[in-house]
N, C-alpha and C positions, 0 to 999 in steps of 0.2 A: 504494500500500500504506500502510495506517495502522499506526502503532506506538503501542501503549498503554504508558504508563510509570507505574510505581508506586514509591514509596520513593525519590524523586529525590534526597533529601538524603544518602543512603548512598553510600559510596565503592565498595564491592564490587558488581559487576554480574553479573546472571544473565540469559541469554537463554532464554526459554521458547518453544519452537516447537510448535504444536499438530499432532496427526496429521491426515491428510486426512479429509474429510467431516464435520468438526466446526468450530465457530467458535472464535475466540480465548478466549471466556469458558469454554472447557473447563476452565480453571485457576481458576475462581471460588472453589473451596474452598482452593486452595493459596496464592493471592495474599495473602490476609490474614495467613497464617502467615509468609510470607517477606518481605513489604514492611517489616516492622519492622527487619530487619537488612540487607536487600539492595536495590539499585536494580534493579528488574525491567523488562525490555524484552519485550513480548509483541506480535509482529507479527501483524496480521490478514492472512493470506495472500490474494492475489487470488482472488476467487470464493467465499471463505468468510467474508465480513464482511456485516453487515446493510446 
C-alpha cells in the first residue's frame, strides 16, 4: 500500500480514506485546501492505485 503525504511540515495530521471504487486522487480538489494547514496522509488502498 502506498501512502501519499502532503503538508509534511505541519504538526496536525488528517487521514483521508477514499471510498471504494475510486483512487486516492478522489481528494484532488480538497488536498490543496488542507495541505497549507495540515499534514495529510492519503493511503492508496490495495487494488485502487495506478
